[in-house]
C-alpha positions in Angstrom: 123.3 292.1 -8.5 126.3 290.7 -10.4 127.9 292.7 -13.2 127.3 291.5 -16.7 130.6 291.5 -18.6 130.0 290.6 -22.3 133.5 291.4 -23.4 136.6 289.3 -23.3 138.0 288.2 -19.9 141.2 290.2 -20.5 139.3 293.5 -20.2 137.8 292.6 -16.8 138.9 294.0 -13.4 142.5 294.7 -12.7 144.2 291.9 -10.7 146.2 292.7 -7.6 149.2 290.4 -8.3 151.1 291.5 -5.2 148.2 290.3 -3.0 148.0 287.0 -4.9 151.7 286.4 -4.3 151.4 287.2 -0.5 148.5 284.8 -0.2 150.3 282.1 -2.1 153.4 282.5 0.1 151.3 282.3 3.2 149.8 279.1 2.0 153.2 277.6 1.3 154.4 278.6 4.7 151.3 277.0 6.3 151.8 273.8 4.3 155.5 273.6 5.3 154.9 274.0 9.0 151.8 271.8 9.1 153.8 269.1 7.4 156.6 269.6 10.0 154.1 269.3 12.8 152.5 266.1 11.5 155.8 264.4 10.9 157.2 265.4 14.3 154.1 264.1 16.1 154.2 260.8 14.2 157.9 260.3 15.0 157.2 261.3 18.7 154.4 258.8 18.8 156.6 256.1 17.3 159.2 256.7 20.0 156.6 256.7 22.7 154.7 253.6 21.6 157.4 251.3 20.1 160.3 251.9 22.4 160.8 251.8 26.2 161.5 255.5 26.2 158.2 256.5 27.7 155.9 259.5 27.2 158.1 262.2 28.6 161.0 261.3 26.3 158.6 261.0 23.3 157.3 264.5 24.2 160.8 265.9 24.4 161.7 264.2 21.0 158.7 265.9 19.4 159.5 269.3 20.8 163.1 269.0 19.7 162.1 267.9 16.2 159.7 270.8 15.9 162.4 273.3 17.1 165.0 271.9 14.6 162.5 271.8 11.8 161.5 275.4 12.5 165.1 276.5 12.4 165.7 274.7 9.1 162.5 275.8 7.4 162.7 279.5 8.5 
């Protein structure tokens, strides 16, 4: 059963601020790399569909963009 706290919120349970910061930093890292992946795939698709480069070149462009982005975001 849930605890019944009738006092002010400030007197509640202690917060683990170090764990909050770790979780937030992991979320930011996930957001950065997910954005990198989406943008790289979109650019690779544009190269493959709208140029005469072909699917192999588009795949290579995507892999190169991901590698460069990973190096820059690290």
